[in-house]
C-alpha positions as CSV (number, residue, x, y, z in Angstrom):
1,M,0.0,0.0,0.0
2,G,1.5,3.3,-1.1
3,P,1.5,6.5,1.0
4,V,-1.6,8.1,-0.7
5,E,-3.6,4.9,-0.4
6,Q,-2.6,4.5,3.3
7,S,-3.6,8.1,4.0
8,I,-7.0,7.6,2.4
9,H,-7.5,4.3,4.2
10,D,-6.5,5.7,7.6
11,S,-8.6,8.9,7.2
12,V,-11.8,6.9,6.2
13,A,-11.3,4.2,8.9
14,G,-10.8,6.8,11.6
15,Q,-13.8,9.0,10.6
16,F,-16.4,6.3,9.8
17,A,-15.5,3.2,11.9
18,P,-16.7,1.1,9.0
19,D,-18.1,-2.4,9.0
20,L,-16.4,-2.8,5.6
21,L,-13.7,-0.6,3.9
22,Q,-12.3,-1.7,0.6
23,L,-9.9,0.7,-1.1
24,T,-8.5,-0.3,-4.4
25,N,-5.8,1.5,-6.3
26,E,-7.1,1.4,-9.9
27,S,-4.4,3.7,-11.3
28,H,-3.0,0.8,-13.4
29,M,-6.3,0.9,-15.4
30,H,-5.5,4.4,-16.6
31,S,-2.8,6.2,-18.7
32,V,-0.5,7.0,-15.8
33,P,3.0,5.9,-15.0
34,P,3.5,2.6,-13.2
35,G,3.2,2.9,-9.4
36,S,0.9,5.9,-9.6
37,E,-1.7,6.6,-6.9
38,S,-4.2,8.7,-8.8
39,H,-7.3,6.6,-9.3
40,F,-9.1,4.8,-6.5
41,K,-12.3,2.9,-5.8
42,L,-13.7,3.1,-2.3
43,V,-16.4,0.7,-1.0
44,L,-17.6,1.9,2.4
45,V,-20.2,0.2,4.6
46,T,-21.2,2.0,7.8
47,D,-24.3,2.7,9.8
48,Q,-23.2,6.3,10.0
49,F,-24.8,6.6,6.5
50,E,-28.2,5.7,8.0
51,G,-30.8,8.3,6.9
52,L,-28.4,10.1,4.6
53,R,-28.9,10.5,0.8
54,L,-26.2,9.3,-1.5
55,V,-25.0,12.9,-2.2
56,Q,-24.7,13.6,1.5
57,R,-22.6,10.5,2.0
58,H,-20.3,11.5,-0.8
59,Q,-20.0,15.0,0.5
60,Q,-18.8,13.7,3.8
61,I,-16.1,11.7,2.1
62,Y,-15.1,14.5,-0.2
63,K,-14.8,16.9,2.7
64,L,-12.7,14.4,4.7
65,L,-10.4,13.7,1.7
66,A,-10.2,17.3,0.4
67,D,-6.3,17.4,0.6
68,Q,-5.9,14.1,-1.3
69,L,-8.4,15.2,-3.9
70,A,-6.7,18.5,-4.3
71,G,-3.4,16.9,-4.8
72,P,-2.4,13.4,-6.0
73,V,-5.8,11.8,-6.4
74,H,-7.4,12.4,-9.8
75,A,-10.5,10.1,-9.5
76,L,-12.3,8.5,-6.6
77,A,-15.1,6.1,-7.3
78,L,-17.4,5.9,-4.3
79,H,-19.7,3.1,-3.4
80,T,-21.4,3.8,0.0
81,Y,-23.8,1.6,1.9
82,T,-25.4,1.2,5.2
83,V,-25.0,-2.3,6.7
84,A,-28.6,-3.2,5.8
85,E,-28.1,-1.9,2.2
86,W,-24.9,-3.9,1.9
87,G,-26.7,-7.1,3.1
88,E,-29.2,-6.6,0.3
89,T,-26.5,-6.2,-2.4
90,A,-25.6,-9.8,-3.3
91,A,-23.2,-8.8,-6.1
92,G,-21.3,-6.2,-4.0
93,A,-20.1,-3.0,-5.5
94,P,-20.0,-2.6,-9.3
95,D,-16.8,-2.9,-11.2
96,S,-15.2,0.2,-12.5
97,P,-15.4,0.8,-16.2
98,D,-12.3,0.6,-18.5
99,C,-10.5,3.8,-19.0
100,L,-11.2,5.4,-22.3
101,G,-9.2,8.6,-21.8
102,G,-5.6,9.5,-22.6
103,S,-3.5,7.3,-24.8
104,K,-5.7,4.2,-24.0
105,S,-8.4,5.5,-26.4
106,K,-6.1,5.5,-29.4
């Protein structure tokens, strides 16, 4: 786990006390140098999201990770659930789409 990924993980874990936290560095799927930490997928399951709309959940995460999003992180795919919602999601969080930007679209 690189320093940016560790920073995101630690911040989210400390703020949300999640039942499930899956953070995946998906930078390799994009037109970036090897070892980059610029594109992430976050699956977060916590009862702290109870009663919050999806946009409110995302706003909390964006606020928490403002420094990372202003710096090295270019993209953050968010999949947020309460424990009950996660239990109803048999397939889990959706896969991220293939990158079509940069040199990969040529």
